[in-house]
Structures are given as C-alpha cells and as structure tokens.
C-alpha positions in Angstrom: 9.3 -0.2 6.1 7.3 -0.4 9.3 3.9 1.5 9.5 2.0 2.3 12.6 -1.5 3.5 13.7 -1.9 6.7 15.5 -2.4 4.8 18.8 0.8 2.8 18.2 2.7 6.0 17.5 1.4 7.7 20.6 2.5 4.7 22.7 6.0 4.8 21.2 6.2 8.5 22.1 5.0 7.7 25.7 7.6 4.9 26.1 10.4 7.1 24.7 9.5 9.8 27.2 8.7 7.8 30.3 10.7 4.6 29.9 13.8 5.9 28.3 13.7 9.4 29.9 14.0 11.4 26.7 12.1 14.7 27.3 9.2 15.6 25.1 10.8 19.0 24.4 13.9 17.2 23.1 11.8 15.2 20.7 9.9 18.3 19.7 13.2 20.1 19.0 14.4 17.2 16.9 11.2 17.2 14.9 11.3 20.9 14.3 14.9 21.0 13.3 14.5 18.0 10.9 11.6 19.7 9.2 13.5 23.0 9.0 16.4 21.3 7.2 13.9 20.0 4.5 12.1 23.3 4.3 15.4 25.1 3.8 16.1 23.0 0.8 12.6 23.7 -0.6 13.1 27.4 -0.1 16.4 27.4 -1.9 14.6 25.9 -4.9 11.6 28.2 -4.7 13.1 31.5 -3.4 16.8 31.2 -3.9 17.4 30.7 -0.2 15.8 31.3 3.2 16.9 34.9 3.4 14.8 35.7 0.4 11.8 33.8 1.6 8.6 34.5 3.5 6.8 31.6 5.3 3.5 31.2 7.0 3.5 28.7 9.9 0.0 27.7 10.9 -0.1 26.1 14.4 -2.7 24.3 16.4 -2.8 24.2 20.2 -1.2 20.8 20.7 2.3 19.4 20.2 2.0 19.5 16.4 1.6 23.2 16.8 4.7 23.1 19.1 6.6 21.4 16.3 5.5 24.2 14.0 6.8 26.9 16.4 10.2 25.2 16.6 10.2 25.4 12.8 9.3 29.0 12.9 12.1 29.8 15.3 14.8 28.0 13.2 13.6 29.6 10.0 13.7 33.0 11.7 17.3 32.2 12.8 18.2 31.4 9.2 17.0 34.7 8.0 13.5 33.9 6.6 10.6 36.2 7.3 8.2 34.1 9.3 4.7 34.8 10.6 3.0 32.3 12.9 -0.8 32.0 12.8 -2.0 30.3 16.0 -5.5 28.7 16.2 -5.5 28.9 20.0 -5.2 31.3 22.9 -1.9 31.0 24.8 -3.6 29.6 27.9 -5.1 26.7 25.8 -1.8 25.5 24.4 -0.3 22.2 25.5 2.5 22.6 28.1 5.3 22.1 25.5 3.6 24.2 22.9 3.3 27.0 25.5 7.1 26.8 26.1 7.7 27.2 22.4 5.3 30.1 22.2 7.1 31.9 25.0 10.4 31.4 23.1 8.9 33.0 20.0 7.6 35.9 22.0 11.0 36.6 23.4 12.6 36.4 19.9 10.0 38.9 18.5 8.7 36.5 15.9 5.3 37.7 14.7 2.4 35.6 16.1 -1.2 36.2 15.2 -4.1 34.4 16.8 -6.9 33.4 14.5 -10.1 33.7 16.5 -12.7 34.3 13.8 -13.4 34.8 10.1 -11.5 38.0 10.1 -8.4 36.1 11.3 -8.9 33.6 8.5 -9.0 36.5 6.0 -5.7 37.8 7.4 -4.2 34.4 6.8 -5.7 34.2 3.3 -4.2 37.6 2.5 -0.7 36.7 3.8 -0.7 33.4 1.9 -0.9 35.4 -1.4 2.7 36.6 -0.7 4.5 33.6 0.9 6.8 31.1 -0.7 5.7 28.3 1.6 3.0 27.5 4.2 3.7 25.1 7.0 0.8 23.1 8.3 1.3 22.3 12.0 -2.4 22.4 13.0 -3.4 18.9 14.1 -1.0 16.1 13.1 -1.9 12.5 14.0 -4.3 13.3 16.9 -7.4 13.9 14.8 -10.4 12.1 16.1 -13.4 13.8 14.5 -14.2 15.7 11.2 -12.9 19.2 10.9 -15.3 22.0 11.7 -15.5 25.7 12.6 -12.4 27.9 12.3 -10.1 25.0 11.8 -12.0 23.8 8.7 -12.1 27.4 7.4 -8.3 27.7 7.8 -7.7 24.4 6.0 -10.0 25.5 3.1 -8.2 28.9 2.9 -4.8 27.1 2.7 -6.0 24.8 0.0 -7.5 27.7 -2.1 -4.2 29.6 -1.9 -1.4 29.2 -4.4 1.2 28.6 -1.6 2.9 25.2 -1.6 2.4 23.4 1.7 4.8 21.5 4.0 2.8 19.3 6.4 4.2 18.5 9.8 3.8 14.8 10.6 0.6 14.4 8.5 -1.6 16.8 6.6 -4.3 18.2 8.8 -7.6 16.5 8.2 -6.3 13.0 7.4 -7.1 10.1 9.8 -3.6 8.8 10.5 -4.8 5.3 11.0 -7.3 4.8 8.1 -6.2 7.4 5.6 -9.8 8.8 5.5 -10.4 12.5 4.9 -12.2 13.9 7.9 -14.4 16.4 6.1 -11.6 18.4 4.6 -7.8 17.9 4.5 -4.7 19.9 3.6 -3.3 19.1 0.2 0.5 19.2 0.8 3.3 19.0 -1.6 5.7 17.9 1.1 5.2 16.0 4.4 7.8 15.4 7.1 6.8 12.7 9.5 8.5 11.4 12.7 9.9 8.0 13.7 7.8 5.8 11.4 5.3 6.1 8.6 1.6 6.1 9.7 -1.0 4.2 7.8 -2.6 7.5 6.7 0.6 8.2 4.7 0.1 5.0 2.7 -3.6 4.3 2.5 -5.8 6.1 0.0 -7.1 8.8 -0.2 -4.8 10.2 2.5 -1.6 9.3 0.7 -2.6 11.6 -2.2 -2.7 14.6 0.2 0.8 13.9 1.6 3.0 14.7 -1.5 6.7 13.8 -1.1 7.0 12.2 2.3 10.2 11.9 4.4 10.7 10.2 7.7 12.8 11.9 10.4 14.5 10.4 13.4 13.4 12.3 16.5 15.1 10.1 19.1 12.8 7.1 19.5 15.1 4.2 20.5 15.2 1.3 18.0 14.6 -1.1 21.0 11.3 0.7 21.7 10.2 0.0 18.1 11.3 -3.6 18.3 9.5 -4.2 21.6 6.3 -2.7 20.1 6.1 -5.7 17.8 4.7 -3.7 14.9 3.4 -6.1 12.3 2.5 -3.8 9.4 4.9 -2.8 6.7 4.9 -0.9 3.4 6.3 -2.9 0.5 9.2 -1.2 -1.2 12.1 -2.1 -3.4 14.4 -2.9 -0.5 11.9 -5.5 1.0 11.1 -7.1 -2.3 14.8 -7.2 -3.4 15.6 -9.1 -0.3 13.0 -11.8 -1.3 14.6 -12.4 -4.7 17.8 -14.4 -5.3 20.4 -14.8 -8.0 20.3 -18.1 -9.9 23.4 -20.3 -9.6 25.3 -21.2 -12.8 23.9 -24.8 -12.9 20.3 -23.7 -12.6 17.8 -25.4 -15.0 14.1 -25.3 -15.8 13.3 -28.1 -13.3 14.8 -25.9 -10.6 12.5 -23.0 -11.7 9.5 -25.2 -10.8 6.3 -26.5 -12.5 3.2 -24.4 -12.4 -0.1 -26.0 -13.2 -3.1 -23.7 -13.9 -6.6 -25.1 -13.6 -9.1 -23.0 -15.4 -11.0 -22.0 -18.5 -14.6 -22.3 -19.6 -16.6 -21.3 -22.6 -15.9 -17.7 -23.4 -13.1 -17.4 -20.8 -10.2 -19.4 -22.2 -8.0 -16.3 -22.1 -7.8 -16.1 -18.3 -5.7 -19.2 -17.7 -3.6 -18.3 -20.7 -2.8 -14.9 -19.3 -1.9 -16.5 -16.0 0.4 -19.0 -17.8 2.1 -16.2 -19.7 2.7 -14.2 -16.5 4.2 -17.2 -14.7 6.5 -17.8 -17.7 7.7 -14.2 -17.7 8.1 -14.3 -13.9 10.6 -17.2 -14.4 8.7 -20.4 -13.8 10.4 -23.3 -15.6 7.5 -25.3 -16.9 3.9 -24.1 -17.1 0.8 -26.2 -18.0 -2.7 -24.9 -18.5 -5.2 -27.6 -17.6 -8.6 -27.1 -19.1 -11.7 -29.1 -20.0 -10.8 -31.3 -23.0 -13.4 -29.8 -25.3 -11.7 -26.4 -24.8 -8.1 -27.6 -25.2 -7.8 -26.8 -28.9 -8.7 -23.2 -28.2 -6.3 -22.9 -25.3 -3.5 -24.6 -27.2 -3.9 -22.1 -30.1 -3.2 -19.2 -27.7 -0.1 -20.7 -26.2 3.5 -21.0 -27.5 5.8 -21.7 -24.6 3.1 -22.9 -22.2 1.9 -26.5 -22.3 -1.7 -27.6 -22.2 -3.6 -30.7 -20.8 -7.2 -31.5 -21.2 -9.4 -33.3 -18.7 -12.3 -35.3 -20.2 -15.5 -33.2 -19.7 -18.2 -34.8 -21.8 -18.3 -31.7 -24.0 -19.6 -29.4 -21.4 -16.6 -27.1 -21.3 -16.7 -26.9 -17.5 -14.9 -28.6 -14.7 -17.1 -30.9 -12.4 -16.5 -33.0 -9.3 -16.3 -36.2 -11.4 -13.2 -34.9 -13.2 -11.1 -34.6 -10.0 -9.5 -38.1 -10.2 -8.1 -37.4 -13.7 -7.2 -33.9 -12.7 -5.2 -35.1 -9.6 -3.2 -37.4 -11.8 -2.0 -34.4 -13.8 -1.5 -32.2 -10.8 0.8 -34.9 -9.2 3.7 -33.4 -11.1 3.1 -29.8 -10.0 5.2 -27.6 -7.7 2.5 -24.9 -7.5 -1.1 -25.1 -8.5 -3.5 -22.3 -9.5 -7.2 -22.8 -9.5 -9.7 -20.3 -10.8 -8.8 -18.2 -13.8 -11.8 -18.4 -16.2 -13.2 -21.4 -14.3 -16.8 -20.2 -14.7 -19.7 -20.9 -12.4 -22.0 -23.9 -12.6 -24.2 -25.6 -10.0 -21.5 -28.1 -9.3 -18.5 -25.7 -9.3 -18.7 -25.1 -5.5 -18.5 -28.9 -4.9 -15.7 -29.2 -7.4 -13.5 -26.5 -5.6 -14.3 -27.7 -2.1 -13.5 -31.3 -2.9 -10.3 -30.3 -4.7 -8.9 -28.1 -1.9 -7.8 -30.8 0.6 -6.4 -33.0 -2.2 -3.8 -30.5 -3.4 -0.4 -31.3 -1.8 1.7 -28.4 -2.9 1.3 -24.6 -2.4 -1.7 -23.4 -4.3 -3.6 -20.2 -5.3 -7.3 -19.7 -5.5 -8.5 -16.9 -7.7 -11.6 -15.6 -9.5 -14.4 -18.2 -9.7 -12.6 -20.5 -7.3 -13.2 -17.8 -4.7 -16.8 -17.3 -5.9 -17.3 -21.1 -5.5 -16.5 -20.6 -1.8 -19.0 -17.7 -1.2 -20.1 -17.7 2.4 -18.1 -20.8 3.1 -14.6 -19.7 3.8 -14.3 -22.3 6.5 -13.8 -24.9 3.7 -10.3 -23.5 3.5 -9.5 -25.1 6.8 -9.4 -28.4 5.0 -6.3 -27.4 3.0 -3.3 -29.6 3.7 -0.8 -27.3 1.8 -0.2 -23.5 2.0 -2.9 -21.6 0.3 -3.0 -18.0 -1.2 -6.2 -16.2 -1.9 -6.4 -13.3 -4.3 -9.9 -11.7 -3.9 -11.0 -8.3 -5.1 -13.4 -6.5 -2.7 -16.5 -8.1 -4.3 -15.1 -11.6 -3.9 -13.9 -10.8 -0.4 -17.4 -9.6 0.5 -18.9 -12.8 -0.8 -16.4 -14.9 1.1 -17.0 -13.2 4.4 -20.7 -12.5 4.0 -20.1 -8.8 4.2 -20.9 -5.8 2.0 -18.3 -4.4 -0.3 -18.6 -1.1 1.6 -17.7 -2.7 4.9 -14.8 -4.5 3.3 -13.4 -1.3 1.8 -13.9 0.6 5.0 -11.8 -2.0 7.0 -9.5 -3.4 4.3 -6.6 -4.3 6.7 -8.8 -5.8 9.5 -10.8 -7.8 7.0 -7.8 -9.2 5.3 -6.1 -10.0 8.6 -9.2 -11.7 10.0 -9.6 -14.0 7.0 -5.9 -14.9 6.9 -5.8 -15.7 10.7 -9.1 -17.5 10.8 -8.6 -19.8 7.8 -4.7 -20.0 8.1 -4.2 -18.7 4.5 -2.3 -15.9 2.8 -4.8 -13.2 1.7 -4.2 -10.7 -1.1 -7.0 -8.2 -0.9 -6.7 -6.4 -4.3 -7.5 -2.8 -5.1 -5.9 0.6 -4.6 -3.2 -0.2 -2.0 -3.4 -4.0 -2.2 -3.2 -5.6 1.2 -1.3 -8.8 1.9 -2.2 -10.6 5.1 -0.4 -13.6 6.5 -1.7 -16.5 8.6 0.3 -15.0 11.5 -1.4 -11.6 11.3 1.4 -9.7 9.6 0.3 -7.1 7.1 2.0 -5.7 4.0 0.6 -2.8 2.1 1.6 -2.4 -1.5 2.9 1.0 -2.7 2.9 0.4 -6.4 0.1 0.4 -9.0 -2.1 3.0 -10.6 -5.6 3.6 -11.9 -4.6 3.0 -15.5 -4.5 -0.7 -14.6 -8.3 -0.9 -14.4 -8.9 -3.5 -17.1 -9.9 -7.1 -17.4 -7.2 -9.8 -17.0 -5.1 -7.9 -14.5 -6.0 -10.4 -11.7 -5.0 -13.3 -14.0 -1.6 -11.6 -14.6 -1.0 -11.1 -10.9 -2.0 -14.7 -10.1 0.5 -16.0 -12.7 3.3 -13.8 -11.4 2.8 -15.0 -7.8 2.7 -18.7 -8.9 5.8 -18.2 -10.9 7.6 -16.8 -7.9 6.3 -19.5 -5.6 7.5 -22.2 -8.1 11.1 -20.8 -7.7 11.1 -21.4 -4.0 9.7 -18.3 -2.5 7.4 -18.8 0.5 3.7 -18.1 -0.1 4.0 -14.9 1.9 7.1 -13.7 0.0 5.7 -14.7 -3.4 2.5 -12.8 -2.6 4.4 -9.7 -1.5 6.9 -9.7 -4.4 4.2 -10.5 -6.9 1.9 -7.6 -6.0 4.8 -5.2 -5.9 6.3 -6.2 -9.2 2.8 -6.3 -10.8 2.2 -2.7 -9.8 5.7 -1.6 -10.6 5.4 -3.0 -14.2 2.3 -0.8 -14.7 3.9 2.2 -13.0 6.9 2.1 -15.4 4.6 1.9 -18.4 2.5 4.9 -17.2 5.7 6.8 -16.4 6.8 6.4 -20.0 3.3 7.0 -21.5 1.4 9.3 -19.0 -2.4 8.9 -18.7 -2.4 5.9 -21.0 -4.3 2.8 -19.9 -2.3 -0.4 -19.7 -3.5 -4.0 -20.3 -2.7 -7.2 -18.6 -0.6 -8.2 -21.6 1.3 -4.9 -21.3 2.0 -5.6 -17.7 3.2 -9.2 -18.4 5.4 -7.9 -21.2 7.1 -5.4 -18.9 7.8 -7.8 -16.0 11.5 -7.8 -17.0 11.6 -4.0 -16.7 9.9 -4.2 -13.2 12.5 -6.7 -12.1 15.4 -4.6 -13.4 14.0 -1.5 -11.7 13.5 -3.3 -8.4 16.8 -5.1 -8.4 18.7 -1.9 -9.5 19.9 -3.5 -12.7 20.7 -1.1 -15.6 18.2 -0.9 -18.4 19.4 -2.5 -21.6 20.6 -0.1 -24.3 18.4 0.2 -27.3 
C-alpha cells in the first residue's frame, strides 16, 4: 500500500487538475460523497439512520473545509439535521470552498461562523446533542502548531462525547511525520483520499486516526505511477505475495542452512532464541556457533538446533584469531547471523570488521555486531554479500554518530540514508519499524504493540528474518516479511489476552498462527 508525504499528495492533486484536466471541484465532490457514504453507515449504527441523526460539520477556510461542506450538503439531502461551524469569514474561503458555501446558503443549511470564544462555546453546546462531529478544519496542509481559535475548537471537540469523523487526516497531525502539532483531533474514523499519508501510519498520529479508509477521488493511476512513490505500508497482501507454497519434493536442504554466530558469558540465550525463531520460521538446518567454552551451555538449551564451538582459550568471547576456524564452519551456510549475545570486548570491533568482507552469503548483523561498528558504518562497504542490519534507535545512533533523539525525529530519512550510503538493508526497529533498501525504497510495518517490550524480541526477529532468507527470499523481502510476521504474532497474542505482556518465546511459539493469519489459512480446530 503506497504512502505519500503531504508534498507528494499536493503534487498528485496538481497533476490531476492541470495535466489530466479533472477540475478541483469534481475531486472535492468525489471526496465529500465518499465520506458521506461512510458517515451514513456510521449514523445507521449510532442513530438508526441519517433521518434520526444530528451532525456538526466543523470547516476551515481551505479545501478541507470545502470537502466538509460537500458532506454537509449530502447529509442534508439524506435527511440528517446538519449544522456547519465555519472557522472563517466567507471572503477568506478558498475559491472552491466559497463555491460550496454558496450552495449551502441557497439550500438553507445552517452555517455559523466561529469568530471568538463565544462561538467556541456555541459549538461546545451543540456537540452535547449530536450523533457525530465531522472534522474538516485543516487536513494535510498543516505547517505550524495549532493556536488561537482553531486550537480552542479542537480542544472543545476532544472534550465532547461526540464521535469524530476526520476528513483526510485529523486536524493537528503533521501529515508527513505523524507528529502532533500542539493539539490534535482524536477521531474514531478517518476518510482519506487517493493514498495513505505518512501521518496515518506513523506514531503518534496513527493513534488519532481511528478506523481509516481510503477513497478514490479521481486521481489517475498513471499519475501515481509516474510519481515514483517509494514508500509503502506493509500489510497482509504485500507479505503474502512474498511467501510461496513448498513443492511436494521439498526437503530440509531446500529450506536452507542458517548459521548463527553469537553468545558470550551471561548471554547464551540470545543466539538460542534466534535459532529457535529460524526453526519456527521454516529454515531447514540451524547451527548456533559459539565459543567452545560456552558450547555445553548452549547445547543444553537446544533440541532441534545444532551447535558448533570455536576454540576460544576459555575466554568465552569471539576474537579475531578465531576467524579462520569460524570461516571453515560458515562455508556450509546459506545465511549467516552475527551478533546475538556476542558481547563487547576490546577486540570485538576488529573481529566484526574483519569478518564482514569474508562472508560470502547473505548475512545479518544484530546487537553487539552493530555496537562493534559504532561510528564506523563505512566498514559495511567492504561486504561482498547482501547485508541486513537490525538496529534499535540506540544502535542506530551509535552507528551514525547521532543522538537517539535525532534518529527518532527522522526515522525514515535516517534509515534511508544508511541503507543507500552503505548499500545494505536497514531495519530500524521500534514503534512502526522502518525497512529501508539499498535503492531507497521504504517499507513501514503496521504490526506490533507495546506489550512486546521485553528482552530477546530482537533475537527472535533476527532469527525469523534469517529463516525466511534461507528459504530463498531476497534480503529485502525477508526483512519485510520478518518484521510483519514478528509483530503479527504478538498482535494475535495480545488480541487473545488483552493488556498482557508477551515474551520473545511467546512470539516464536506463535509464528505458525501469524503465518496462518497472513496467508488466510483457517485456524486448526482444538
């Protein structure tokens, strides 16, 4: 599902109007009618039908307000009692909004202008009686924090008990970043036009959008294609297209061999979790490779996962001198993982940097393998095979010599920059995980929840991605499918057990359920 910035959407509107000759008023009419159809269904549920319903439509001076006035007209025609609250004098309306205002005037639809606090109080009083409030104040054109009467109106709507339908995007959300600009409408429903905006998907904006539907308002598909939009939201349809059915003669060798390099004193569980996740994800043969002195501990934790030990002189840590013996073992791998539980020593940066150019199959760097590259991401350019990075914001900040705050403020741009500069696939973890490809394509994950906040989740994700890559998925597809299924597994668990924290082991155990849900397979009968 393609996602656009506010600027990209404005350009698509411009091209539709000026290149294809579709009048803005036609697009406004399409937008308003589409929203009205959805609002009508909402009113049937909340009031038994539009003829029994009262609605407040709050409109700004721009084209979002014009959309709202189209909605008011069609609701009026369907028998609803509608009052429009306008945050502008008629002379200050955009040209198309002024046209819609004139139509309402001729139809005797009640229009009140909110000029001051007294007008806000009138709206507040009316909201106590309505079945629905329509937010058509600002839309995607917001450029600065809300203030003055507009902010007072937004606060009044939020304090009311009236459910809200937002037109295009709730007022107060930056459509490109998802940030809240001082205050924002909390909508139960949002109807947006043409394409999703980033603000619908990114947090915290997505929380304010409620149930979001996309409506066709006449933007030609060719215009979207020509715009070369390279940001998508991951959903079931995309991920399902990445997965394939196994042929009857499939065997464990076809499912691939995953080798996981990790483990150190006190952190032997991390590579074991990654191995279990790769196994559940369908990898054929998994081997956890650890310092020889830790091998008995690792082996005691594994059943269906093999182990190999690399002589370490009893230190319990990997070091550069162990690379020749390690490479002999890795020669049989189809996918390599480096990092889970690796630990940090003085020689660990040298170990990771020397290892990177020697790996000849797709590989993932996670956890301490990323910390070993702190401030030296350019070392990744020595890779001779496709590489996937799975940093959380702290690891990303260390890699790029930035602050965590700056990474979080520019998650998409940060991930894209690192992926393009170092020619790797980047998975920037966190709420709304971002996957960036070496070509600059961006995928935003839509699954996952805050009850996943526990140790080992990253190890589970890494193993899942490695398991998918071992079965033939490209690094980009494995990254996308892995993060989606990882979050889906947790979402299904929280759905069955609300407000209950889930562990990495829980997520790994429910991978089968996530696959069945995504592929549309029926759940097994108990």
